[in-house]
VOMAR-531106 format. One record per residue: residue in one letter; x, y negated, z of N, C-alpha, C in turn. Coordinates in steps of 0.1 Angstrom, whole numbers, plus 5000, padded with zeros to 4 digits. Layout:
# VOMAR-531106
AXYZXYZXYZ ...
This chain:
# VOMAR-531106
X574073071742573373181749575073241747 X575373311762576473381762576573491755 X577973471748577973671747577373781757 X578373741768577273871781575873871783 X575073711777573873741780573173791764 X574173751758573873861744573674021744 X574874051748575574231754574174231761 X574074191771572974231782571374241775 X570874131764569674161753569574271749 X571174261741570974411730570974491737 X571374571748571474701756569674691765 X569074591770567874581768566674651762 X566674561755566274591734566474711733 X567774791737567774921729567475031733 X567174981750566775081759564975061758 X564674951755563174941754562875031744 X563575011724563875101713563475231719 X564575281731564675421729563075511738 X563275411746561575481756560675481743 X560375371732559275361726559175491715 X560475491714560975641702560475751705 X560675771720560975891726559475931734 X558575851740557375851744556075811734 X556475751720555175721712554875841706 X553175841703552675931704552675961686 X553075841680552575821663553575901659 X553176001643553676091640554776061630 X554775891631555775851621556975861626 X556775811645558375851648559075941651 X558476071644558976171647560376211638 X560576161629561876181619562876101631 X562675951636563475881645563675971658 X562676041664563076081674564276211674 X564276301666564576401658565976351658 X566076271652567776181648568376171659 X567776151667568876111684568276201695 X568076341685568376451699566676451706 X565776381700564576411709563376491704 X563776551693562476581681562276751689 X560476761689560076861694561076981688 X560477121693561377251690560377291686 X560777401678559877521674558377531685 X557377541684556277591690556277771695 X556977791679557377981685558278001675 X558978131679560678161672560578171660 X561078151656561778211639561478361637 X560678411631560678561627562178601623 X562378731622563778811620563378851601 X563978781595563378851577564478981573 X563479081573563779191567563879221551 X564879211547564979281533564679421530 X563379431526562779581523561979641511 X563079551503562879601487561579541481 X560179451484559179441485559579351474 X558279271467558179191461557079041467 X557978941467557178861466557078681460 X556578611458557078481452556378361458 X557178201454556578121462554978051453 X554578001462553577921458553777761447 X555177731450555577621448557077621452 X557977571443559277531444559877381446 X560777351455561677221454562077211439 X561977071439562377011421563577061419 X563677131406564877161404565777261410 X564877311419565477451426564777551429 X565377691429564477791434563977791448 X564077681455564077731472562577711474 X561877751484560577731483560377611491 X558477551487558277471501557377541504 X557577451521556777561527556477421544 X556077441557555477391557556677371571 X556777261579557677211590557077241605 X558177411606557977461614558077421628 X558677301632558777251646556677151647 X555877171633554777081639553777241633 X552477241643551277291644550677301630 X550277391624549477321613547877361616 X547577251615545877191623545277221614 X543777261616542877311612541777291613 X540677321605539277291611537977391600 X536977411607536377571599535077471594 X534677481590533477411580532477551580 X531677561594530277651595529377711583 X529077611575528177611568528377771554 X527377821558527377921547528278031555 X528978031567529778141576528978251575 X529178351575528578551575528778531593 X527578641594527878681611529478751609 X530078721622531878801624532378681611 X532178611605533078501596533978491604 X533878391617534678301624535878441630 X535278531632536278631637537578641627 X536578671615537778691603538678611603 X538478491603539578341602540678341618 X540178361624540778391638541478521642 X541378611634542278711631543378691618 X543078631612543778631599544978501605 X544578401609545478341610546778361626 X545978451633547078511646547578631632 X547378681626548078721619549078701609 X548778561602549678491597550978421607 X550278341615551478331624552278441634 X552078531633552678641638553778681626 X553478691616554278701603555178571600 X554778461607556178341601556378271613 X556078291622556878181635555978081635 X555078051626554177941627553077951634 X552877781643551977781653550677731643 X549377761645548077721641547077651652 X547177541649545777461661544777421656 X543677491664541977501664541777341665 X541377281654540777161658539177171655 X538477251661537177241659536777271643 X535477271645534377271631534677061629 X533977101613534177021607532676991592 X532576911584531276901580531876901570 X533576851566534076811557533876971545 X533576971531534077011526535177091524 X535377231518537077281513537377241503 X538377261495538477211485539777271481 X540177411469540977451467542277441474 X542677291463543977241459544177161472 X543377161485543477091498543176931499 X543476841508542876711503543576661519 X544076521511544776431521544676281520 X544376261528543676101529544875981534 X544575911529545675771539546175801552 X546875801555548075771564548175921568 X547575951579547676081585546876181572 X547476321573547176451566545976481569 X544776541563543676621568544476721572 X543376771585544076911587543177031578 X544377141576543577241567541777271572 X541377271557539677291557539677461554 X538877531563538777661560537077661559 X536477711549534977731545534477821538 X533577811536532677891526531677821512 X531877911502531177791493530877901480 X529877871466529977931460530677871445 X530477961436530777961420530477791417 X529177801421528477651416528977511421 X529977511436530577431439532077441436 X532377541436533977561432534077651422 X534277601409533777691397535377731396 X536277741406537377911406536877991411 X535777991421535378111424534778211416 X534678211405533878271394534378381393 X533878501386534078641384534078671396 X535578771396535378861412536478791417 X536278661419537178621430536678541439 X537578631447536378631468536678511473 X538278431468538578331476539678251468 X539878131473540778071469541377971479 X542577971476543677881488544377801484 X545177701489545977601484546477511491 X547777451492547877331501548777191496 X548477131500549276971494550176951497 X551076921493552476891494552876751494 X554076661502554476561501555976531504 X556776411502558076401505558376371517 X559176431521560076401536560976301538 X561576201545562276131541563576201537 X563876331539565276331529564676361515 X563676331510563576371499562876471492 X562676581504562276741501560776731502 X560176851492558876911494558076961509 X556876901518556776961527554976971525 X554677121528553177111531552877041543 X551576981538550876901551549676901553 X548876951543547476961542546977131533 X545977121535545377241527543677281526 X543577371521542377441521541877581519 X540877671525540877841519538777791519 X538977861506537377861502536977991497 X535578081507535878191506533978211499 X534278281492532878261482531678361492 X530478301496529478351505528878471492 X529278481481528678601479529178751475 X530678721482531478811485531578851499 X531378751507531578731522529978751530 X529678871524527978891529527978921546 X527178961550526779031563526979151561 X526679201554526779321550528379411548 X528979321541530379321537531379331548 X531079181555531879161568531279301577 X530079351581529979441588530379561583 X530079631575530779731569532279721561 X532879651559534579671554534879521564 X534979491574535879411583537079401577 X538079511578538979481575539779441563 X538879521556539279461537538879281536 X537479261546537079131540538079021551 X538779091559540078971569541679021561 X541679091551542679051546542678981532 X541278941527540878881515541378711525 X540678691538541078571541543078591548 X543678641547544778641550544978661538 X545378691527545878671516545478491511 X544278421513544478321510545078221521 X544778221530545578161540547578221539 X547678311533549578331530549778231519 X548478231509548778141499548877971506 X547977921514548677791524549777761529 X550377901534551777861542553077881528 X552177931517553477881505553878011498 X552978121495553278261483552578221475 X552778311467551678301456551878431448 X550878481439550878601433551778681429 X552078821431553278891430552479031419 X553179071411552479191398552479321405 X553179321421552979471426551579521440 X550879591436549679601438549479671455 X550679691458551079741474551479611480 X551279541478551779381481549979321484 X549979261497548779221497548679081489 X549579011485549678911473549378941459 X549179091460548779101445547379021438 X547278971430546478901426544878971424 X545179061427543279191425543479221440 X542179221446542079331460542279471458 X542779571460542579671458542479731469 X541779701478541679791492542879801503 X543879701492545379671507544579571515 X544879631531544279551542545979511552 X546979551548547879541555549179441549 X549879381555550979321547551979411540 X552579361528553479481524554979431526 X556179511524557079461524557479301523 X557579281515557679181502556779051508 X555579061513554778991522555178951533 X555779021537556379021553557378901550 X558778981543560078921539559478751533 X558378771527558378621519557378511531 X556878541538556178481551557778441559 X558178581564559178521573560078421569 X561078451556561378311550560678211552 X559178161546558778081547559077971562 X558978051571558378081586559578001596 X560878051585562178001591562877931581 X561877851576563077701570563077611585 X564177521576564277431587563577321594 X563477281603562377141609562977041600 X561576921603562476811599561476791582 
């Protein structure tokens, strides 16, 4: 084969590979697309980080670092809801909590509909594409962590990206059916919504704090709004780099 023919074959092959990388939908090619400048941009803009003297903590940090583990802000956080045990008005609580979490982080949530999978406090990840976040209702018999006065449990699953850093890729929230009754949801909708938002914030990457004026205080004291530390912590998690 002549040199000119070899060069032509290389150019054609490279062009075909570029087209595959650019247009193939597989998530495995996302890193390659970004490396050549074809990666997705953030679906939503990054929020402003405001230091207001509040308290916040990370649910997980990078190995040998104080840097937080978070989600890729250039990817939507896929989620599904398991309706079993859902009280009247329960779906509205979930929708509103996710809306508020998105506003505070600049992270986008993608509703993939309902599922019959059960939520687990530490999240689930199967071989291949990570499972979406599962949000649902349960009781202490199925989820022992719901014992005592615990009204909900949330968490996320992390895996290493191509650069060796941890990223959240899946997770779940389980809400106690004994706390989320029809009466409680109808009579205290803002309080119940705040509990859902608290657990969603765990999935996003916030941990508990010892300041009762923050929503991430371990015990619910009637706080229904994000505190200054909550807002700063969520904004920081939403401002992590893509990739």
